[in-house]
N, C-alpha and C positions, 0 to 999 in steps of 0.2 A: 742146535739154539731153536727153539719154538719162537713161532713170530711174536706171539707175546711176549715173551723175553727180550726181543730184538725191537720193538715197540718201547719197552721201556728202558732199556739200553739207550736209545736215540734220543730218549725223552728227558734221560738225564745229561746226556751231552748237550743238548739244546739248553737244558736249565743252568748249566754249568757254566757254559759260555756267553747266557746270559749275563747271569754274573759276572763272569768277569769283564764284560764291557762297561755295565754298568759301574763296575770298579773303578773302572781305567776315568771311566767318562767324569765317576765322581771327585778321584784325584787331580783332575785338573779343569776341575770347577772353576777355583778358584781365579786361574789364570786367565779363564775366559769372561770372567764378570769384572777383573781386571781391562780385558783389551774393553770390554763393551762399555766399563765407563770411560777411558782415554777417549773411546771415539764419540762420545756423548759428549764429553769434554772439551774434545776437538770442534767438535761441533756448534757448542755453546760458545766456545773463544771467536770462532769464525763470525759467526751471525753477531756476536758483542763488537767487534771491529768492523762491521759496517755501520752499527747504530749510533757508535761512539764520532765514528768520522759525519755520521750526519747530524746528531744531537748536540757532541760535546768539544770537538775539536775547535769551533771556531771563537774559542774561550781558553779552554784548556792545550791549546796545542796539539796542531796532527798527530806528534808523537808522543803527545803527554806530559811535555815540559814545561808548559806554564805560558801565558803571556806577563810577564811582568808588568807591574801597574794594574790589571784587572786578575787573574785567574792562577792559584798556584796550580804547580807541578804534580802532577800523578803518579808519571814515570820518574819518582824520584825518592832514593833512599830512605831519606826524611821520613818519607809516607809510608812508607815499609817498616820501618825500623822503630820510629820513636812517636809519630801523630797520635798512636791509640792513648802512650800514655802521656801526654801533653795535655790531652781531652778526657783524660780519666774511662774511658773507655771501658767497658769490661766483658765485649761478648768479643767477636771477632772483626778482623779487618775488612773482610768481606760482606759480613751483614752491617758492618759501619759504610760503606760504599754505597750497598742497596737503601737503605735506609736515608742516609742525604741525595742520591738520586731522585729517592719517590717523595720525597715531601720538599725538598730545594732547603733553601736558607733566606728568611729575612733580610739578616746581616750578617757579615763578613766576623769569623773568629778572628781574624789579622787584617782590619783594615786600614791600617799603615802600610802596610806589604801590598794586599790584596783586596779593593776597595768591591772585587765582584760587578756587574752589570748595571747595580744602581739599587733599584727598589722594587722586588726583592733583589740579594744579591746574587742569589740563582734560584732559576725557576723551579716547579713541581713539576717532574717527567712523567713522575705515575700517574694513570687513568683514575686510581683513586683521592687523586690530589687534586684533579685537575688537567693533568697532562694529557702528553698525547701515548704514555707507552705503557704496555701491559707487564705484570710483574712478574712473568718470564723473562721479558725483553729486558726488563731494568737487571735481571743476575745474570744475564747473558755479558751486559756491559762490565759487572762487576767483574765476571770470569774474564774480562777482557780486561781489564786492568790488571787486575791478581796476577794472569800472564806473564807480565813485566818485572814480578816481583826481583826472578834469579839473577839479571840483569841490568836492575837499575842504580846509578850512579848520584851523588850527591849532586843536586840541581841549587847552584850559588842562590843564596836571597839578592837580590838587586842591593847594590851598594850607594850609598848616600852620593848626593853630586859633589864631585870635587871642589866648589866654591858656591859663591853665593847662586840661589835661585833665581831664574829668568824674570819668575813673574809674570802677570798679564796683561802688562801697559804693551799692546802691539804697537805701537808709536815709537816705543824708544830704537836710538841707536845699536846695532849688532856690530861685531865684528864680522872682518870677512869670512864668510865660510868656507869649509873644504868639503866637495861633493864626495870623498872618497870616506871620509868620517863620517861623512851621514849618514850614506848606503850602508857601514858596517854598524852605527848606532841603530839604524832602523831595524837592521835585523836583529841585535841584540835585546832589543826590547819587544821584539815581536809583532813590530809594525805590519812586517810582511804578512805575516800569518791571516790580517784580518784582510789587509787592500790589496794583496798580491796573491796569495795560496788560495785565501776561502772569500765567498763575498759578505762577507759581515761586514764589512763598512765598502762606501765609493771605492770604485777598482783604480790603483795610481796607472797602470797601465795603458796606454792604447785599445779601442777596441770598436769594430767597426767602425763605424764617420765618429766614436768619440775621441779626440785625442785625450795625449798621456795628462796627469795632473800638473805638471810643468804649463802646460799651455791653457786648461780649464780653470787655472786659478785666477787668469784675468778675465774671464767671461764671466766665473764665477758672480764677483761683486756687480755686474753689471744687470744681472737675473732681478728681473722684478719683484720676486719672492724673497730678495735676499735679508736675513735679518740681523746679520751683521754691523760691525764699524768699519771695514776696512777700506783702506781708499788705493790701496797696492797689491800686486799677487803676493807680494812679500808678509804684507800683513795681514792676507786672507789664511797664507799658509803658517803663519802665526798665531795668527787666532784659531783656526783650527785643531791645533795639539795645544793650545794654553786653553781654550776657550771652546772647546766642543760643540757644546749645545750651542752656542751662538746662534748656528745658523745649522738647521738641521737637510742635509740633501735630500730632496723626494724621494721617497721609498726606505729610506734608514732609519732606524728606533733612535728618540731618543736616550742617554744615558749609557749606552752601550761602550762605547770609549774612555776610558780611563781619563778623569777627570783632574789629575793630582799631577800632571807635567810640569805646571808653573812650579811648580815646589819643590820638585825634581830633577829636570833639567838644569843647567847652565848658560851664561849667555852665550857661549861658544857651542855647546850642545846643539844648540837652537838655529844659531846660525847654520852649522852645520846639514843638521836636519834638511831648512830649508832651501842652502844651496844643491842639497841633492835631489831633493822634490822637482827644483826649478828643469831637472835634466830628462827628468822623467816625460818626453814629449809624444 
C-alpha cells in the first residue's frame, strides 16, 4: 500500500471516529442540558432562600407558613392549587409571585384575614418600583417559593374567637391567665416569629443588659416618650397587643404589628398571653 493510500485510509478513519464522537455527544446533549438546567435551578433556589429569609420571612414566616392576622402563607396547598383560580390569574403561578413581589400590594386581597403591614399592605421589592432587589433576585425568590410545591400542606385559616372579643379597653378586668396556654397561643398566632426568631418587633427574651418583656413592661410606662395610657405592666401588655400603635418602641415602625387582635382574641386569650409574657424575664 502506497504512502498516499495509507494517508487516505488514516484520514477516513479519523473522519469516521470524529463522526462517531459527534453522534454520541449529540445523543447525550439532552441529558447534559437537563443537568445544566437543574444546576442553574438549584443555584436560583439557594439564592432565593437567602433572599426570602432577608426580605420576606418577617411577614410570611421563616418556613413560609404565614403569620396569622398579618400575612398569608406561601408554603400552602391552597396557594399552589387554588390561589390563581380564586383571583382569575391567567398566567403561571411563578409569574404571579414575581409580579406581586415586584410591585407589592396597596391593599390586601383578604383584609379580614391578612391585613398586611399597613399602607401599603405589602411593599414593592423590585428596583423597577423603588424596591431593593433586581429582577433576577425576584425570580430567585419565586423559584424558592415554587420549590415548596411538592410537599406543601394545607395551612388552616385562623378561626374566629371562641367567645366575645376582648376589645381594646385595657382597664377591663380579665380572668386568671394560664402562662402555658399563652405560650402555645403566641406560637399559633405567629407572635414569636416577629418577637423571638426575627427582629421584626421588639425582642421578648432578655438580651445583653436588657431584661425580658416581663420586666420591661414595668419600665416602659415610666419612659418619658411613652405615649400610651397603661398604668400597670399588665395594662401595657394588653395595650401592646390590642392597640399596637398606641406606643411605638424606638427603632420600630408603626403599622407592622396586626391591629385586629382586639377583635380576634377573647378575654381568656388575652389573659393567657399576658400571663405568659410576664414570665419572660
